[in-house]
DRENTIMI-533331 format. One record per residue (C-alpha): x, y, z; residue number from 1. Coordinates in Angstrom, 2 decimals. Example, Ala and Ser with C-alpha at 12.3 -4.5 7.8 and 13.67 -1.06 7.14 Angstrom:
% residues 2
+---------+---------+---------+-----+
|      px |      py |      pz |   k |
+---------+---------+---------+-----+
|   12.30 |   -4.50 |    7.80 |   1 |
|   13.67 |   -1.06 |    7.14 |   2 |
+---------+---------+---------+-----+
This chain:
% residues 427
+---------+---------+---------+-----+
|      px |      py |      pz |   k |
+---------+---------+---------+-----+
|  -18.09 |   94.14 |  -69.94 |   1 |
|  -17.66 |   94.86 |  -73.37 |   2 |
|  -16.74 |   92.32 |  -76.31 |   3 |
|  -14.85 |   92.91 |  -79.57 |   4 |
|  -14.23 |   90.13 |  -82.18 |   5 |
|  -11.54 |   90.68 |  -84.96 |   6 |
|  -11.99 |   88.51 |  -87.94 |   7 |
|  -11.80 |   84.71 |  -86.16 |   8 |
|   -9.58 |   86.23 |  -83.63 |   9 |
|  -11.38 |   87.36 |  -80.60 |  10 |
|  -10.51 |   89.26 |  -77.67 |  11 |
|  -12.99 |   90.06 |  -74.75 |  12 |
|  -11.84 |   92.88 |  -73.15 |  13 |
|  -13.11 |   92.81 |  -69.75 |  14 |
|  -14.30 |   96.58 |  -68.02 |  15 |
|  -14.71 |   95.74 |  -64.21 |  16 |
|  -16.60 |   98.93 |  -62.72 |  17 |
|  -16.58 |   99.11 |  -58.81 |  18 |
|  -19.33 |  100.31 |  -57.08 |  19 |
|  -19.10 |  102.05 |  -53.97 |  20 |
|  -22.29 |  102.59 |  -51.86 |  21 |
|  -22.48 |  106.50 |  -51.06 |  22 |
|  -24.16 |  105.27 |  -47.18 |  23 |
|  -21.50 |  102.47 |  -46.67 |  24 |
|  -17.36 |  103.06 |  -47.48 |  25 |
|  -16.20 |   99.44 |  -46.06 |  26 |
|  -18.89 |   97.69 |  -48.06 |  27 |
|  -17.06 |   96.61 |  -51.52 |  28 |
|  -19.08 |   94.54 |  -54.20 |  29 |
|  -17.22 |   93.49 |  -57.55 |  30 |
|  -19.04 |   92.49 |  -60.66 |  31 |
|  -17.74 |   90.53 |  -63.81 |  32 |
|  -19.68 |   90.35 |  -67.43 |  33 |
|  -19.00 |   86.41 |  -68.09 |  34 |
|  -20.85 |   86.85 |  -71.65 |  35 |
|  -19.00 |   85.57 |  -75.00 |  36 |
|  -20.50 |   86.14 |  -78.85 |  37 |
|  -21.97 |   83.31 |  -80.60 |  38 |
|  -20.23 |   79.52 |  -80.54 |  39 |
|  -17.28 |   80.66 |  -77.65 |  40 |
|  -17.92 |   80.06 |  -73.92 |  41 |
|  -16.60 |   81.15 |  -70.68 |  42 |
|  -13.35 |   79.74 |  -69.10 |  43 |
|  -13.23 |   80.68 |  -65.84 |  44 |
|   -9.60 |   79.40 |  -65.29 |  45 |
|   -8.35 |   81.79 |  -67.62 |  46 |
|  -10.92 |   84.58 |  -67.93 |  47 |
|  -11.04 |   84.43 |  -71.42 |  48 |
|  -13.57 |   83.16 |  -74.04 |  49 |
|  -12.76 |   80.24 |  -76.13 |  50 |
|  -14.19 |   77.82 |  -78.65 |  51 |
|  -13.10 |   74.24 |  -78.95 |  52 |
|  -13.61 |   73.60 |  -83.48 |  53 |
|  -12.02 |   70.42 |  -82.97 |  54 |
|  -14.95 |   69.48 |  -80.80 |  55 |
|  -18.05 |   71.00 |  -81.81 |  56 |
|  -17.40 |   71.29 |  -86.17 |  57 |
|  -18.01 |   67.17 |  -87.39 |  58 |
|  -15.08 |   65.50 |  -89.18 |  59 |
|  -13.02 |   69.03 |  -89.10 |  60 |
|  -10.29 |   67.55 |  -90.60 |  61 |
|  -10.51 |   64.40 |  -93.07 |  62 |
|   -8.41 |   62.28 |  -94.14 |  63 |
|   -5.32 |   61.02 |  -92.06 |  64 |
|   -4.64 |   64.68 |  -90.81 |  65 |
|   -5.45 |   65.49 |  -86.80 |  66 |
|   -7.34 |   68.73 |  -85.56 |  67 |
|   -5.46 |   70.79 |  -83.66 |  68 |
|   -7.29 |   73.43 |  -81.68 |  69 |
|   -5.74 |   77.20 |  -80.94 |  70 |
|   -7.13 |   80.25 |  -80.08 |  71 |
|   -9.65 |   81.70 |  -82.50 |  72 |
|   -9.38 |   78.44 |  -84.74 |  73 |
|   -7.27 |   75.30 |  -85.47 |  74 |
|   -5.17 |   73.27 |  -87.57 |  75 |
|   -5.11 |   69.83 |  -89.45 |  76 |
|   -1.88 |   68.57 |  -89.19 |  77 |
|   -0.41 |   64.49 |  -89.95 |  78 |
|   -0.94 |   63.08 |  -87.17 |  79 |
|    2.78 |   62.55 |  -86.16 |  80 |
|    3.33 |   66.04 |  -85.61 |  81 |
|    2.34 |   67.14 |  -82.43 |  82 |
|    1.84 |   70.84 |  -80.56 |  83 |
|    2.92 |   71.22 |  -76.78 |  84 |
|    1.73 |   74.38 |  -75.67 |  85 |
|    3.48 |   77.12 |  -73.71 |  86 |
|    2.42 |   78.41 |  -70.81 |  87 |
|    0.19 |   81.10 |  -70.87 |  88 |
|    0.50 |   83.69 |  -68.48 |  89 |
|   -2.24 |   86.63 |  -68.16 |  90 |
|    0.09 |   89.38 |  -69.13 |  91 |
|    2.43 |   87.46 |  -71.92 |  92 |
|    1.35 |   87.95 |  -75.47 |  93 |
|    0.40 |   85.13 |  -77.07 |  94 |
|    3.27 |   83.62 |  -79.40 |  95 |
|    3.77 |   83.63 |  -83.23 |  96 |
|    2.30 |   80.53 |  -84.14 |  97 |
|    5.27 |   77.37 |  -85.41 |  98 |
|    3.22 |   75.01 |  -86.78 |  99 |
|    6.46 |   72.32 |  -86.87 | 100 |
|    7.51 |   69.93 |  -84.48 | 101 |
|    9.94 |   71.29 |  -81.15 | 102 |
|   13.34 |   72.24 |  -82.71 | 103 |
|   12.57 |   72.79 |  -86.60 | 104 |
|   11.50 |   75.93 |  -88.77 | 105 |
|    8.85 |   76.14 |  -91.33 | 106 |
|   10.39 |   76.61 |  -94.55 | 107 |
|    8.10 |   76.89 |  -97.23 | 108 |
|    5.74 |   73.80 |  -97.36 | 109 |
|    8.41 |   71.78 |  -94.83 | 110 |
|    9.66 |   71.70 |  -91.49 | 111 |
|   13.48 |   71.65 |  -91.54 | 112 |
|   16.40 |   72.28 |  -87.77 | 113 |
|   18.88 |   74.59 |  -88.62 | 114 |
|   22.08 |   72.58 |  -86.87 | 115 |
|   24.16 |   75.83 |  -88.05 | 116 |
|   22.38 |   78.36 |  -86.14 | 117 |
|   21.49 |   76.06 |  -83.05 | 118 |
|   25.65 |   75.35 |  -82.58 | 119 |
|   24.41 |   71.62 |  -83.35 | 120 |
|   27.15 |   70.32 |  -86.22 | 121 |
|   30.68 |   69.29 |  -85.70 | 122 |
|   32.51 |   71.36 |  -88.30 | 123 |
|   36.26 |   72.25 |  -87.18 | 124 |
|   36.97 |   75.95 |  -86.79 | 125 |
|   37.94 |   76.26 |  -90.14 | 126 |
|   35.10 |   75.20 |  -91.57 | 127 |
|   32.03 |   76.81 |  -92.41 | 128 |
|   28.66 |   75.23 |  -91.47 | 129 |
|   26.14 |   74.95 |  -94.66 | 130 |
|   22.56 |   73.62 |  -93.34 | 131 |
|   20.64 |   71.99 |  -95.84 | 132 |
|   17.18 |   70.21 |  -95.88 | 133 |
|   17.39 |   68.08 |  -93.01 | 134 |
|   21.17 |   68.27 |  -92.67 | 135 |
|   24.36 |   70.60 |  -92.78 | 136 |
|   27.24 |   70.53 |  -95.33 | 137 |
|   31.10 |   71.55 |  -93.23 | 138 |
|   32.63 |   73.88 |  -96.47 | 139 |
|   35.80 |   74.50 |  -96.65 | 140 |
|   37.29 |   77.91 |  -96.95 | 141 |
|   38.24 |   78.80 | -101.20 | 142 |
|   41.44 |   76.83 | -102.09 | 143 |
|   41.26 |   74.42 |  -99.21 | 144 |
|   40.24 |   70.94 |  -99.77 | 145 |
|   38.67 |   68.96 |  -97.59 | 146 |
|   40.31 |   65.74 |  -96.77 | 147 |
|   38.49 |   63.53 |  -94.03 | 148 |
|   37.30 |   66.19 |  -91.54 | 149 |
|   40.10 |   68.48 |  -92.19 | 150 |
|   40.78 |   71.45 |  -94.62 | 151 |
|   43.78 |   71.61 |  -96.28 | 152 |
|   45.96 |   73.35 |  -99.10 | 153 |
|   46.39 |   70.89 | -101.64 | 154 |
|   50.06 |   72.07 | -102.66 | 155 |
|   50.21 |   68.83 | -104.67 | 156 |
|   48.23 |   70.08 | -107.15 | 157 |
|   51.05 |   72.26 | -108.15 | 158 |
|   53.49 |   69.08 | -109.02 | 159 |
|   56.20 |   70.49 | -107.01 | 160 |
|   57.53 |   67.42 | -106.15 | 161 |
|   59.94 |   65.19 | -108.45 | 162 |
|   58.27 |   62.52 | -107.69 | 163 |
|   55.60 |   62.12 | -105.30 | 164 |
|   53.85 |   64.30 | -103.24 | 165 |
|   52.08 |   63.83 |  -99.53 | 166 |
|   49.67 |   66.41 |  -98.49 | 167 |
|   48.70 |   67.12 |  -95.04 | 168 |
|   47.23 |   69.66 |  -93.01 | 169 |
|   48.73 |   72.95 |  -93.76 | 170 |
|   51.96 |   71.76 |  -95.21 | 171 |
|   53.45 |   69.14 |  -97.86 | 172 |
|   56.21 |   66.50 |  -98.00 | 173 |
|   58.05 |   65.48 | -100.65 | 174 |
|   58.80 |   61.55 | -101.24 | 175 |
|   60.76 |   59.44 | -103.34 | 176 |
|   61.00 |   56.31 | -105.01 | 177 |
|   62.65 |   52.93 | -103.92 | 178 |
|   66.75 |   53.44 | -103.99 | 179 |
|   66.11 |   57.54 | -104.21 | 180 |
|   66.09 |   60.11 | -101.58 | 181 |
|   65.15 |   63.57 | -100.92 | 182 |
|   67.77 |   66.14 | -101.97 | 183 |
|   68.95 |   69.51 | -100.32 | 184 |
|   66.26 |   71.22 | -101.97 | 185 |
|   63.56 |   69.09 | -100.53 | 186 |
|   61.84 |   68.44 | -104.01 | 187 |
|   64.54 |   66.66 | -106.17 | 188 |
|   64.77 |   63.15 | -106.15 | 189 |
|   68.35 |   61.77 | -106.13 | 190 |
|   70.27 |   58.64 | -105.45 | 191 |
|   73.42 |   59.04 | -103.36 | 192 |
|   75.37 |   56.16 | -103.50 | 193 |
|   78.46 |   58.30 | -102.30 | 194 |
|   76.77 |   58.81 |  -98.49 | 195 |
|   74.71 |   55.33 |  -98.45 | 196 |
|   78.50 |   53.53 |  -98.66 | 197 |
|   79.27 |   53.06 | -101.80 | 198 |
|   83.04 |   51.03 | -101.47 | 199 |
|   84.95 |   53.19 | -103.81 | 200 |
|   88.66 |   53.42 | -102.01 | 201 |
|   89.18 |   57.20 | -102.78 | 202 |
|   86.66 |   59.30 | -104.43 | 203 |
|   82.89 |   59.19 | -105.18 | 204 |
|   80.56 |   60.98 | -107.65 | 205 |
|   77.42 |   60.90 | -107.56 | 206 |
|   75.15 |   60.23 | -110.55 | 207 |
|   71.24 |   60.12 | -111.91 | 208 |
|   70.64 |   56.56 | -110.56 | 209 |
|   74.08 |   55.48 | -109.73 | 210 |
|   78.10 |   56.35 | -109.09 | 211 |
|   81.61 |   56.47 | -110.40 | 212 |
|   84.83 |   56.14 | -108.55 | 213 |
|   87.47 |   58.21 | -109.17 | 214 |
|   91.48 |   58.15 | -108.15 | 215 |
|   93.75 |   60.89 | -106.66 | 216 |
|   96.31 |   61.65 | -109.02 | 217 |
|   99.00 |   59.13 | -109.35 | 218 |
|   96.47 |   56.79 | -108.34 | 219 |
|   94.80 |   54.38 | -111.31 | 220 |
|   91.47 |   52.84 | -110.49 | 221 |
|   91.57 |   48.77 | -110.59 | 222 |
|   89.58 |   46.62 | -112.52 | 223 |
|   86.43 |   46.14 | -110.10 | 224 |
|   85.84 |   49.50 | -110.35 | 225 |
|   86.05 |   50.71 | -106.79 | 226 |
|   89.79 |   50.42 | -105.55 | 227 |
|   92.15 |   52.62 | -106.23 | 228 |
|   96.41 |   51.31 | -107.01 | 229 |
|   99.54 |   53.41 | -107.25 | 230 |
|  100.76 |   52.25 | -110.66 | 231 |
|  104.16 |   53.74 | -111.09 | 232 |
|  105.03 |   51.19 | -113.48 | 233 |
|  102.79 |   53.51 | -116.17 | 234 |
|  104.02 |   56.21 | -114.73 | 235 |
|  107.74 |   55.51 | -116.07 | 236 |
|  109.52 |   52.99 | -118.31 | 237 |
|  112.53 |   53.36 | -116.44 | 238 |
|  111.66 |   51.70 | -112.62 | 239 |
|  112.40 |   48.21 | -113.77 | 240 |
|  115.20 |   46.88 | -115.87 | 241 |
|  113.21 |   43.99 | -117.08 | 242 |
|  109.05 |   44.66 | -116.03 | 243 |
|  107.66 |   46.32 | -113.43 | 244 |
|  104.50 |   44.70 | -111.31 | 245 |
|  102.27 |   47.00 | -110.03 | 246 |
|  100.94 |   46.33 | -106.31 | 247 |
|   98.33 |   47.92 | -103.78 | 248 |
|  100.29 |   51.03 | -102.87 | 249 |
|  103.55 |   50.09 | -103.95 | 250 |
|  105.74 |   48.11 | -107.04 | 251 |
|  108.46 |   45.63 | -107.54 | 252 |
|  110.70 |   44.78 | -110.34 | 253 |
|  110.75 |   41.14 | -111.68 | 254 |
|  113.71 |   39.73 | -114.22 | 255 |
|  113.51 |   37.11 | -116.63 | 256 |
|  114.89 |   33.33 | -116.23 | 257 |
|  118.52 |   33.01 | -115.23 | 258 |
|  118.60 |   36.66 | -114.40 | 259 |
|  118.50 |   37.77 | -110.51 | 260 |
|  117.55 |   41.46 | -109.02 | 261 |
|  120.53 |   43.55 | -108.54 | 262 |
|  119.08 |   46.36 | -105.77 | 263 |
|  115.52 |   46.88 | -106.60 | 264 |
|  115.55 |   47.15 | -110.74 | 265 |
|  118.58 |   45.71 | -112.19 | 266 |
|  118.53 |   42.36 | -113.28 | 267 |
|  121.61 |   41.39 | -113.71 | 268 |
|  123.74 |   37.90 | -113.24 | 269 |
|  127.36 |   36.90 | -112.79 | 270 |
|  127.83 |   33.47 | -112.26 | 271 |
|  131.63 |   33.72 | -112.72 | 272 |
|  131.93 |   36.44 | -109.86 | 273 |
|  129.28 |   34.82 | -107.71 | 274 |
|  130.84 |   30.77 | -107.93 | 275 |
|  127.80 |   29.43 | -108.87 | 276 |
|  129.07 |   28.04 | -112.28 | 277 |
|  130.16 |   24.32 | -113.17 | 278 |
|  133.06 |   25.23 | -115.17 | 279 |
|  136.35 |   22.84 | -113.97 | 280 |
|  139.91 |   23.93 | -112.99 | 281 |
|  140.97 |   23.57 | -116.62 | 282 |
|  138.15 |   26.04 | -117.74 | 283 |
|  137.12 |   30.20 | -117.78 | 284 |
|  133.92 |   30.86 | -116.76 | 285 |
|  132.87 |   33.52 | -119.06 | 286 |
|  129.88 |   35.72 | -117.87 | 287 |
|  127.27 |   36.37 | -120.64 | 288 |
|  123.95 |   37.89 | -120.36 | 289 |
|  121.53 |   35.64 | -118.35 | 290 |
|  123.71 |   32.68 | -118.38 | 291 |
|  127.58 |   31.88 | -118.51 | 292 |
|  129.95 |   29.35 | -120.78 | 293 |
|  132.55 |   27.69 | -120.11 | 294 |
|  135.75 |   27.59 | -122.02 | 295 |
|  139.07 |   25.44 | -121.86 | 296 |
|  141.61 |   28.00 | -120.65 | 297 |
|  143.85 |   26.78 | -123.70 | 298 |
|  142.02 |   26.74 | -127.10 | 299 |
|  145.50 |   26.54 | -128.92 | 300 |
|  145.45 |   24.39 | -132.05 | 301 |
|  147.68 |   22.81 | -134.01 | 302 |
|  150.19 |   24.38 | -135.18 | 303 |
|  150.05 |   26.82 | -132.78 | 304 |
|  151.70 |   26.40 | -128.85 | 305 |
|  150.21 |   27.59 | -125.57 | 306 |
|  152.36 |   30.82 | -124.40 | 307 |
|  151.36 |   32.91 | -121.52 | 308 |
|  147.58 |   33.46 | -123.02 | 309 |
|  148.80 |   33.80 | -126.40 | 310 |
|  148.82 |   31.15 | -129.08 | 311 |
|  152.24 |   31.24 | -130.87 | 312 |
|  152.93 |   30.04 | -134.60 | 313 |
|  156.89 |   30.66 | -135.11 | 314 |
|  157.64 |   31.34 | -138.68 | 315 |
|  160.38 |   28.97 | -138.36 | 316 |
|  157.52 |   26.05 | -138.74 | 317 |
|  156.89 |   25.46 | -142.12 | 318 |
|  153.12 |   25.41 | -141.32 | 319 |
|  153.07 |   29.02 | -139.92 | 320 |
|  154.55 |   30.54 | -142.89 | 321 |
|  150.72 |   31.88 | -143.62 | 322 |
|  149.60 |   31.79 | -140.44 | 323 |
|  149.41 |   34.82 | -138.25 | 324 |
|  152.12 |   34.73 | -135.75 | 325 |
|  149.54 |   34.99 | -132.64 | 326 |
|  146.04 |   34.23 | -131.76 | 327 |
|  144.80 |   35.80 | -128.08 | 328 |
|  141.16 |   34.94 | -127.40 | 329 |
|  139.03 |   37.56 | -125.30 | 330 |
|  135.14 |   37.41 | -124.70 | 331 |
|  132.33 |   40.32 | -124.64 | 332 |
|  128.79 |   39.94 | -124.44 | 333 |
|  126.35 |   42.42 | -125.50 | 334 |
|  122.50 |   43.20 | -125.39 | 335 |
|  119.91 |   42.69 | -128.04 | 336 |
|  118.70 |   45.34 | -130.49 | 337 |
|  121.40 |   47.36 | -129.19 | 338 |
|  121.77 |   50.40 | -131.03 | 339 |
|  123.44 |   50.72 | -134.24 | 340 |
|  126.51 |   51.90 | -135.18 | 341 |
|  128.00 |   51.89 | -131.65 | 342 |
|  131.77 |   51.16 | -130.84 | 343 |
|  132.05 |   47.76 | -128.83 | 344 |
|  135.14 |   46.36 | -128.57 | 345 |
|  138.56 |   48.90 | -128.39 | 346 |
|  141.31 |   46.93 | -130.46 | 347 |
|  144.99 |   47.90 | -129.33 | 348 |
|  148.28 |   46.89 | -129.69 | 349 |
|  151.19 |   46.96 | -127.11 | 350 |
|  154.17 |   45.90 | -129.30 | 351 |
|  155.43 |   47.39 | -131.93 | 352 |
|  158.59 |   48.02 | -133.41 | 353 |
|  159.18 |   52.09 | -134.02 | 354 |
|  158.63 |   53.74 | -137.04 | 355 |
|  156.51 |   50.18 | -137.92 | 356 |
|  153.01 |   51.13 | -139.18 | 357 |
|  150.00 |   48.99 | -138.45 | 358 |
|  146.41 |   48.38 | -139.90 | 359 |
|  143.71 |   46.75 | -138.59 | 360 |
|  140.76 |   44.70 | -140.27 | 361 |
|  138.27 |   41.85 | -139.85 | 362 |
|  139.94 |   38.53 | -141.23 | 363 |
|  136.75 |   36.61 | -140.47 | 364 |
|  133.82 |   35.83 | -138.75 | 365 |
|  131.63 |   39.02 | -140.19 | 366 |
|  130.12 |   37.22 | -142.94 | 367 |
|  126.67 |   39.66 | -143.18 | 368 |
|  128.92 |   42.94 | -142.68 | 369 |
|  127.25 |   43.37 | -139.41 | 370 |
|  130.80 |   45.12 | -138.07 | 371 |
|  133.56 |   47.03 | -139.44 | 372 |
|  136.71 |   48.19 | -137.80 | 373 |
|  137.30 |   52.06 | -137.88 | 374 |
|  141.04 |   52.87 | -137.19 | 375 |
|  141.74 |   55.56 | -134.90 | 376 |
|  145.46 |   55.74 | -134.98 | 377 |
|  148.70 |   53.85 | -135.92 | 378 |
|  148.48 |   51.31 | -132.97 | 379 |
|  144.71 |   51.02 | -132.03 | 380 |
|  141.22 |   50.69 | -133.77 | 381 |
|  137.58 |   50.54 | -132.36 | 382 |
|  135.33 |   47.42 | -133.47 | 383 |
|  132.46 |   48.69 | -134.96 | 384 |
|  128.23 |   47.42 | -134.41 | 385 |
|  127.35 |   48.91 | -137.85 | 386 |
|  123.34 |   47.56 | -137.34 | 387 |
|  121.32 |   46.16 | -134.64 | 388 |
|  121.09 |   42.68 | -133.88 | 389 |
|  118.64 |   40.06 | -131.45 | 390 |
|  119.77 |   37.52 | -129.47 | 391 |
|  120.07 |   35.05 | -128.39 | 392 |
|  123.39 |   34.50 | -130.39 | 393 |
|  126.93 |   34.43 | -131.10 | 394 |
|  129.82 |   35.73 | -132.94 | 395 |
|  133.38 |   34.65 | -133.56 | 396 |
|  135.56 |   37.27 | -135.11 | 397 |
|  139.13 |   37.14 | -135.92 | 398 |
|  140.24 |   40.73 | -135.57 | 399 |
|  143.69 |   40.52 | -137.20 | 400 |
|  146.46 |   43.98 | -137.12 | 401 |
|  149.17 |   43.34 | -139.87 | 402 |
|  152.70 |   45.60 | -139.15 | 403 |
|  155.24 |   46.50 | -141.47 | 404 |
|  158.56 |   48.15 | -140.98 | 405 |
|  160.35 |   49.85 | -143.88 | 406 |
|  163.99 |   48.48 | -143.01 | 407 |
|  162.28 |   45.07 | -142.69 | 408 |
|  161.00 |   43.35 | -145.91 | 409 |
|  158.56 |   41.09 | -144.45 | 410 |
|  155.31 |   41.86 | -142.51 | 411 |
|  153.57 |   39.83 | -139.80 | 412 |
|  150.05 |   39.65 | -138.25 | 413 |
|  148.58 |   39.04 | -135.20 | 414 |
|  144.79 |   38.25 | -134.23 | 415 |
|  142.45 |   38.85 | -131.69 | 416 |
|  139.75 |   35.82 | -132.02 | 417 |
|  136.75 |   37.70 | -129.93 | 418 |
|  133.70 |   35.79 | -129.44 | 419 |
|  130.17 |   38.28 | -128.93 | 420 |
|  127.73 |   36.41 | -126.87 | 421 |
|  124.25 |   38.49 | -128.05 | 422 |
|  121.60 |   38.57 | -125.07 | 423 |
|  118.54 |   37.57 | -125.27 | 424 |
|  117.18 |   40.86 | -124.04 | 425 |
|  117.24 |   44.74 | -124.11 | 426 |
|  119.89 |   44.80 | -121.08 | 427 |
+---------+---------+---------+-----+
């Protein structure tokens, strides 16, 4: 046997010589050399030369270090360390020495464990495992942020949403403050009370933070700001003679006190025709605007005498010589503020002599010159309202016709006593 020692590591190479006897072929003897170099001893179990410095060297490791023997040398390691020897097959090469505990790898002067390499981490598939001293980190790809255990792209950092952005894995959503809702572009926040049941009766227009009600053509928005009414009263002043009252979807006409609604818009009353008056049998009912008046059927005063519908004063009576021969009473009514000049009453004679000439004049009652006479021909004339008058008011005009004839030297006259009642309204 030959032994070759290199440095502190001794390797024994065994050479067995098979000696064969020339005399006998069946008998074979095997010789084994068990000699080792100084300090080593033969291990018959492994058939190697071994040395155990931990046993042979007193206080091989100082302080709190623990001595670990290995082939050809020894190690001083902390007492907490342990070495678990691997099986040593006779033909298996000796593995590289690892001074760290099982599962750890040497890293400089330290022992570390690579959970990433050993797949002993809890990183998500989208994350990268980065080994650190005694631990590991799960790192997200560039552009992603780690939220909890997930890697997400933080689109919210671009302030895409108008109010609030909520980031979720792989996406995001926009949320709005109370009272608002996400618009059609999924990012703006709008208040759409029109879709949320705004109480507009016809049309609703949404605005930022509120809404407005509008009405269709021909309708008017009510005072509550929600209801639409048809305001026919505003569209025309001819709907009603006196006053138009607007109602939901329609209108109605009303009349002043003393008048009655005739049809749908006219305000009139004629108590004399309807019999709703209180005139006696000796009186005549005269209808005027808004009321009626009872007048005596015989209104003749001395020295006049009643003759049919005339009051006559014959010239044979001395008291009648300077008075008109006849007086006839007539009544009429006009509205207040009637436009002027305006023809209001026709005066016409029925009895006249051929060849006579007639003239007309206002004998009395027109102190303020509010009327005048326009003669149209020899036997008729028109009473004209010179300017507008306001009621209620009453005028009594004596309209006189003077008659003359070339063959008769005496002139005669007759009077139409006209009572004009001006109503309080323009109708």
